[in-house]
PARO-130836 format. One record per residue (C-alpha): residue number from 1; x, y, z. Coordinates in nm, 2 decimals. Layout:
(NUM (X Y Z)) ...
***
This chain:
(1 (0.00 0.00 0.00)) (2 (0.13 0.35 -0.08)) (3 (0.20 0.63 0.16)) (4 (-0.09 0.86 0.24)) (5 (-0.15 1.17 0.05)) (6 (-0.18 1.49 0.26)) (7 (-0.52 1.66 0.24)) (8 (-0.52 2.00 0.42)) (9 (-0.84 2.12 0.60)) (10 (-0.92 2.48 0.70)) (11 (-1.09 2.40 1.03)) (12 (-0.97 2.21 1.34)) (13 (-1.18 1.91 1.26)) (14 (-1.38 1.76 0.96)) (15 (-1.64 1.49 0.94)) (16 (-1.54 1.16 0.79)) (17 (-1.80 1.18 0.51)) (18 (-1.68 1.53 0.41)) (19 (-1.32 1.42 0.42)) (20 (-1.37 1.13 0.19)) (21 (-1.52 1.36 -0.07)) (22 (-1.25 1.63 -0.02)) (23 (-0.98 1.37 -0.06)) (24 (-1.15 1.25 -0.39)) (25 (-1.18 0.90 -0.24)) (26 (-1.55 0.90 -0.33)) (27 (-1.78 1.10 -0.56)) (28 (-2.08 1.18 -0.35)) (29 (-2.22 1.19 0.00)) (30 (-2.45 0.90 -0.07)) (31 (-2.14 0.70 -0.17)) (32 (-1.97 0.79 0.15)) (33 (-2.27 0.66 0.35)) (34 (-2.26 0.33 0.16)) (35 (-1.89 0.26 0.19)) (36 (-1.88 0.35 0.56)) (37 (-2.19 0.14 0.63)) (38 (-2.02 -0.16 0.46)) (39 (-1.72 -0.13 0.68)) (40 (-1.48 -0.04 0.39)) (41 (-1.34 0.27 0.55)) (42 (-1.06 0.26 0.81)) (43 (-0.94 0.55 1.03)) (44 (-0.60 0.50 1.18)) (45 (-0.62 0.13 1.09)) (46 (-0.95 0.07 1.26)) (47 (-1.28 0.02 1.08)) (48 (-1.51 0.32 1.12)) (49 (-1.88 0.30 1.08)) (50 (-1.98 0.66 1.18)) (51 (-2.00 0.90 0.89)) (52 (-2.00 1.19 1.13)) (53 (-1.67 1.08 1.30)) (54 (-1.46 1.39 1.37)) (55 (-1.12 1.37 1.21)) (56 (-0.82 1.58 1.33)) (57 (-0.48 1.66 1.20)) (58 (-0.27 1.35 1.16)) (59 (-0.57 1.10 1.12)) (60 (-0.52 0.86 0.83)) (61 (-0.82 0.74 0.63)) (62 (-0.80 0.43 0.41)) (63 (-1.04 0.32 0.14)) (64 (-0.98 0.06 -0.13)) (65 (-0.60 0.07 -0.08)) (66 (-0.59 0.45 -0.10)) (67 (-0.47 0.65 0.21)) (68 (-0.53 1.02 0.29)) (69 (-0.39 1.20 0.59)) (70 (-0.56 1.51 0.75)) (71 (-0.32 1.80 0.76)) (72 (-0.34 2.17 0.87)) (73 (-0.47 2.40 0.60)) 
***
């Protein structure tokens, strides 16, 4: 698996569903809901089932072999 790409955010936190879209890991909010519900999304190597999970700087999100890290904007 490749190294995570850094995705800057402008606030202190971002919701998981929003971050998936910002990082171009998915195309829409409904797709975020589906992949999260299916247990396909990992945050810091743990399966995450909450679309509203608050991510902070340094968190790494994995979906389908792609990794994205939350960084300061």
